Residue, then its C-alpha position, 0 to 999 in steps of 0.5 A: x417126282x418129276x411131276x412135282x418138280x414141274x409143278x414146283x417149277x410152275x410155281x416159280x414162274x408165278x413168283x419169278x416171271x420171265x422178262x419176255x412174258x413180262x414185256x408181252x404182258x405190259x404190251x397187252x396191258x398197254x394195248x388194252x388201256x389204249x383200246x379202252x381209252x379210244x373206244x370204251x372210255x368215251x362211250x362210258x363217259x358219254x353214257x355217264x354224261x347222258x345219265x348225269x344230264x337225265x338225272x339233272x333234268x329229272x331233278x329240275x322237272x321234279x322241282x318244277x312240278x313241286x313248284x306248280x303243285x305248291x302254286x296249285x295248292x295255294x290257289x286251291x286254298x285261296x279259292x276254298x277260302x273265297x268259297x267259304x266266305x261266299x257261302x257264309x255271305x249267302x247264308x247271312x243274306x238268306x237269313x236276313x231275307x228270311x227275317x225280312x220276309x217274316x217281318x213283312x208277313x207279320x206286318x201284312x198279317x197285322x194290317x190285314x187283320x186290322x182291315x178285317x176288324x175295321x170292315x167287320x166293325x163297319x158292317x156291324x155298325x151298318x147292320x145295327x143302324x139298319x136294325x134300329x131303323x127297322x125297329x123305329x119304323x115298326x115302333x112308329x107303325x105300331x104307335x100309329x095303329x095303337x093311336x088310331x085304335x085308341x082315338x078311333x079316327x084316322x090321323x093326318x100327316x102332322x099328327x103322325x109325325x108328332x106321335x112318332x117323334x113322341x114315341x121315339x123320344x120315349x124309346x131308349x135306343x142307346x140300350x141297343x148295341x151300337x145305338x146312340x145319337x148318330x143312329x138316332x139322328x139318321x133314323x129320325x129322318x127315315x122314321x118320319x118318311x115311313x109314316 
């Protein structure tokens, strides 16, 4: 039972503290507050201030980085737009150059074809004239030979010319390809010289 009384007496101590204990508790509490205020609070305040400054600097740094990123993104978009415009311009210029080269090639091909056709035409006319001249000479020679055989005599130069001109006038050179008056006029002079 004595133990119970002591336990119950101990319980009174918590409910009804003594004045001495209370004073010493207040003194200890005051000293603790004073030590905390002198030693711990400044360090805690300083640590909190450092933390606040670090957070503000981090926020400022993040804001700066965000602004720089926005600026870089804007510059990138502008350069991308310029690059697309330049690419479109290059494509347009290349298309125009290709069309120009194609047109130039067509013109040159047409001109070359016309020149070749003209040269071929000239060659054909020249060969036709040569052939007609050759035929006239052969006709003139055959006429002279035939006339000599028929007349059984040798003809002089005047007779040769007269007979050649008569034979050539009777022969239709216009029926030959490319034959006509220009070829005949050139051939007349050559036929007279051949006899």
